[in-house]
N, C-alpha and C positions, 0 to 999 in steps of 0.2 A: 153147425160145425162140419157136418159131412159135405154140405155144399161148398164151404170154404176150401176144404181139402181137395174136392174135385176141381174147383177153379184153379187152385195152385198147381195141380198136376197138368191141367190144360196149358197153363202159362209155361211150364217147363217144356212141354211138347212143342209149343210154338217157338220158344226162344232157344231151346236146346241146340247146341252145335253152332249157333250164330254168335252168341255172346251179346250181352246188353251193351249197346253203343254208348260211348262216352263222348260228350261234346268236345270237339277239337278246337283249340285256340292257337293262333299263330304264335309259336314260341319265339322268345327273344333270342336272336342269333347274332354273333359278331359279323361285321361286314366282311364279305368275301373280297379278296383282292381281285381286281379285274384282270391283271396281268401277272403271270406266275414266274416268268423267267427272271431270276435274280442273278443268274450267271451269264457267261458268254455263250452265245450260239456259236457252234463250230462253223466258222465263216466259209471254209472251202466247201463243205458238204451242203451248206445252206444255199449259197449263192450259185455255185456251179461255174463261177467265173473268177478270173484273177482279181483279187481285191486291190484297191489302190495302194501305192507305196507312199508312206508318210515319213517325214523326218522326226516326228514327235516321239519321245520316249514312251508315251502312253496316249492312247486315243480310243474314242468310242463314237460310233454313229448309231443313233437311236431313232426309231419311228415314234413320234410323239403320241399319236393316237393309240398305238398298240403297246408301246413300251418295249418293243422287240429290239434287240441289238443286231444290227445289220453288219457291223464291223467292230472288231475289238483288237486292241494291242495293249497288253499289260493293263487291262481295264480295271482290275481290282488292286493294283499296286498303290499303296499309300504314298503320296507325294505332296510337297508343298503346293498349295493351290493359288498362292499370291492373291491378287485382288478379285479373283473369281469367288472368293469368300463373300464378297458383297452381295451376291445373289441371295444367300440365306439371310443376310442382314436386312436387305430390303424387304424380303418376304415377311419376316417377323414384324417389321415396322408397319407394313401395310395391314397385316392381320391384327396388330395390337394397338394401332393408333388411328387418328383421323388426319387426313391430309391438311386440313385447315388449322390444326393445332399449332400454337406458337411455342417454339423451343428457344430457351435461353442458353447460349453457348457457355460452357464452364471454362475456367482457365485450363483445366486438364485436357479438355477436348481441343481447345485452341492451340495447345502446345504440341499436338501430334504432328510429326514431320513427314518427310518424303512427299508423295503426291497429296495435294491438299486444295481446299477451297480458299485458303488463307482467311480463316475465320478469326474473330477477335473475342476475348472474354467479355461477356455481357451482351454480345450481339444477339439480336432476336430475328429468327427466321421461321417460316412455316415448315412443318414436317415435309411437305411436298417439295419445297425448295432444297431442303437438305437431301432428300432422296435423289433429286436430279443431280445435285453435287456429288453424291456418292456413286451414282451409276454412270453418269456422263463424264464428269471430270475425274472420277475415281478418288474423290477426296477422303483421305483417312480421317481428317478432323471431323468431317461430316458424319462419318460412321460412329465415332465415339459420342458425338452430340446426340445422335439418334439413339444409341444404346442407353445412355444415361436418362434420356427422356422416357423411353419405353419401359425400362426395368429398374430405374433408380440408380443403377451403377453399371459400369462396364462388366464387372464380374457376374452380376445377376443375369445380364443379357447373354453372356457367353454360356451360362448354364442353360438358358432357354434355347440357345442355338443347338447345343449338343442334344438336348431332349427332342427338339424338332427333327433333327437329323436321324436320330434313332427311330422315332415314330414313322418316318418315311422310308425306313429300310436302308439308310446309308450306313452300312456296317463297317466301312473302312475309313471313317471320318472322325476326326476329333479337332475341335476348334478352341483356340486359346485367346482370340481377339476378334472383333467384328470387321476388321479391315483387311487382314491377310499379310501384314508385315511379318517378316521371319520371326518365329518363336519355336522353342523346343516343343515338339509334340503337336504342332499345328499342321494337320495333314488331312488330305482327302484323296479320292481316287477319281479317275476319269468316269467310271460308271456312276459313282455316287453323285458327282456334279451333274451328270445328265439326268439322274433320277430326281434330284432337287429342282433342276431347271424345268423338267417336265411337269412337276407339280406346280411350280411358280407360274408357269405360262398359262395355267388354267385361270389365273386371276387377271381380269381385264385391266386393272390399274398397273400391275407389274408389266403386262404386255405393252401398254402405252408408254411406260417409262423407258423400257429398254430398247424400244424401236425409235425413240426420238433422236434425231441427228443434232439438233441445236436447241438450246433453251436460254433465253436471256430474261433478266428481270432486274428491277431496281430494289435496293434494300437500304433506303435512307435511314440514318445519315452515313451508313457504312459504304455506300458506293453502288456500282453497277456490276452485274455478273453476266459474262458471256460464256456459256458452257457448251463445248463441242464434244460430241461422243467420240471416245477413243477407239471405237470399233469401226475401222475403215471399211469393213465388209458391207456396211449399210449403204455405201455409195457405189460399190463395185460389183455386187453380186445380185442377180435377179431374185427377188423374193426375200432377201435377207431382212430379218425383223428383230434382231437381238444377237447376243445378250450381254456379254461382259468380257473385257480383256483382263489380263493380269501379267505383271512382269516384276520379278525380283532376280537378283543374281543367283539365288539358290533354286528358285522355281523355274527360271528361264522364261521364255515367251510362252504364254498360255492364252487360250481363247475358248470360251464357251459360246457357240453360235447357234442360231436357229434361222430357218428359211422355210417359206411356205409357197407351194405351187399347186394349183388345181385342187385345192382342198386338202392337200397333204402338208404336214409340217415335219421337218427333220431337225434333230438336235445333234450337233457335233461338238466334241470336246477334244482338244489337243493340249497336252502338257509337255513342257520343256521341248519346244519345237524350234527348229532352225528356220522354218518358214511357216508361221502359224496361219497366215492367210492362204498361202498356196496349199498347205495340207488340208485346211478346212474346205476350200472350194473343191478339191479332189474328192473328199469324202461326200460332200453334198451332191456333187454331180453323179457319183456312184449310186447313191441312194435314190435319186430321182430317176436315173436312167435304167437301173437294173431291177427295181422292185415296184410293185404296185400293191394297193390295198384290195383285199377281197372280203366281202361281207359274208360271214358264215352263219350268223344268227341275228334275227331282228327282235327287238323288244316287243313282247306281247304276242309273238307269232308261235303257234304250236310247233314243237319239234319232236314230240314223243307222246305216245299214249300208253297208259298203264291200267291194268284191269282193276275193277272195283267190285267187291263182294257186298251183296245186300243193298245195292243202290238202284235208283230208278233208271240208271243207265249202266251198262256193263264196263265202261272204260271212261277215263278222264284224260283230257289233253293236258300236257305240261308245256308251259310257255317260259321263255327266257325273260329274265327281269331287265335285260339290257341288250343293246345291239353290240355285237362283237365283229370287228373288222380286223383282219390280220394281214401282215405284209408277206407277200409271196414273190418269188422270182418271176420276171416277165418273159424269159426266154425258153421256158419249158413248163410242162404241166406240174403244178405244185402237189406235194404229198400232204394233204390236209385231212386230219382225222378228228371226228367228234367222239368223245368218250362220256358216257352217261353214268352217273352215280345216283341211282334211284332205287327204292324198294321194289320188290317183285309185284306187289299188289297192295291195295288199300281196302279198308272196310268203311262203308258209309255210316254216318254222314260225313261229308267233306265240305269245308267252306271254300270259297273262291280266294285265290291269291295266297294259299297256304304254302310256305316254303317246304319242299319235300325232297330236294336233292340238288345236284349241280351238274353242269355241263362243262367239260374241259375240251379245249381245242388244242390239238397238237399239229405242229408244222415241221416237216422233215424230221420227225421223231423227237421233237422237243416240245414240252408243255409250254404253251404260250399265253392262253387266256382262259378265264373261267367266268361263268355266269350262274346265278342261282336259278333253279327251276321252281316255278310256282304252279299250283293248280289253276287251269285256265277257266274253270267254271265250278260252281257249287254242285254238289251231288246229294240229293236228299235220300234218306233211307226209305226203303219200301215199307208199307204198312205191315203190321205184324201178321195179319191173316194171309197176305200174299207171300211173305217169307215162309209161313207155315205150310201153305199150299205148294210152294216151290220145292220145299224139302220133301214133302210127301211124294211129289212126282219124281224126284230124283232118286229117292231111296230104293224103290222097287227096281229101277233100272240098274242101280249099282249091285243089288243083290242078285239080279239075273245074270249080270256079267260075271260075278264071282262064281255062281253055279256053273257057268260054261267053262270057266278056267279050271274048276275042280274036275269036270268031266274030261 
């Protein structure tokens, strides 16, 4: 009994003040948004140059890789989006169906008017052919056929459209149909359309569809289709690779466009424009000329060190879980700031790749991007006898220092 008591006292001496370590497991955490700015960047202070003048009532220029807004005019104003609605329709079809699936056109879909593929009730086409008809020819009938095929009914599909828009952060959008014909409450904003397009362009199938200038195919016995893209920018602007036009009397002339040069992609949105192609080219020229991308963090690269108590090493490196590149002005040194949100220290043991904090990148005083910080290595806990010895060595020094302060 006495020996057990002595052994217990020795254990208390060894571990006292250190705390018995608890095995750390990587907690389940919600995905961090890579890009933070959901509002407009102040264009005048961000660029330092006169922004382009556009005739559009609302416009946005966005850097696709960073999500940064380089130009904004009434960016969050809800407006009729016309056929730019089809961007979201195509995205849901690609994510929810297979391109080789055969779709039978219903009488309801075939009856949709305005811009159309001129489909017939009972006609059978692949989902891919309907997507080309929706995005190149801007066929409203194709959109309803797609909606009914994917969700069972147009109403169900519209529900999914609004859910997807909310999930992607399109806070000023509400859709009432899959094609964009005028309807009470069918609204979106220039920023929301850029946001949806940025997400859609990550899908290689979507990119291929919206960059196609011409598509022809036979659909016996119904005939032959020759589909020319309504986006004239694909023929006239260097690097243009999408996305969708839209025109109604209420929405005016609209265009969501993208262009890529030297590894950079820009997304432009103009709504109710007097010259949608001129406005778009002016915005894209501005973005390519006045801004460049700067890499501020690389995935897996150590960007900070934090102290570790009771470990075989005294500090652990923290690494970014992704590469962050931000858009900065080219004509002057940019004001880029890294802000770390991490604990002051850790207690060993630590596993590798444990999420322990975040890194925020600010450009010109605006929060732009964020990455999760992970432990760059595992840290084992020192053996008990070494911790005990370390504590014994430190305690006399602390007591001596305290005696000196009292003197």
